[in-house]
C-alpha positions, 0 to 999 in steps of 0.5 A: 094594565087592563083587567077584566072581571070574570066569575070562577068556581073554587072549592070553598076549603081552597078559597079559605086557604087562598084568602088567608095566604093572599092577605094584603096582596088580595085575592085577584092578585094571588089568582093572577099570579097563580095563573101566570105560574101555571101558564109558564109551567105549561109552556115549559112542559111544551118546550120539553116535549118539543126538545125530546121529540127532536133530541130524544128523552133525557137519560138517567145519567144526564138527569143525575148530572143535572141534579148534581150540578143543581146541588153544587149551585145550592151549596155555593149559594148557601156558602155565600149567604153564610159568608155574608159580605155581599148584598144581594144585588152586589157582584161577587 
């Protein structure tokens, strides 16, 4: 993958924290990953805006139902981790 060197200004305290967290990956890899994450999040938020324009805002009931489903999925995931017996890549 081609790369290009750029200059950015980062608050010193934040840079110190990032360097400590980046460790072996290196500062450039850490920053590139953070930028990709931010770009992807911005694209998802744009999609949400488009969908809400087309279909209307999510209702509180829909939001509650989705959160309930996520809780159920998290509980099932935890149950499977606790039960063991399957490798991460193995089908259940």
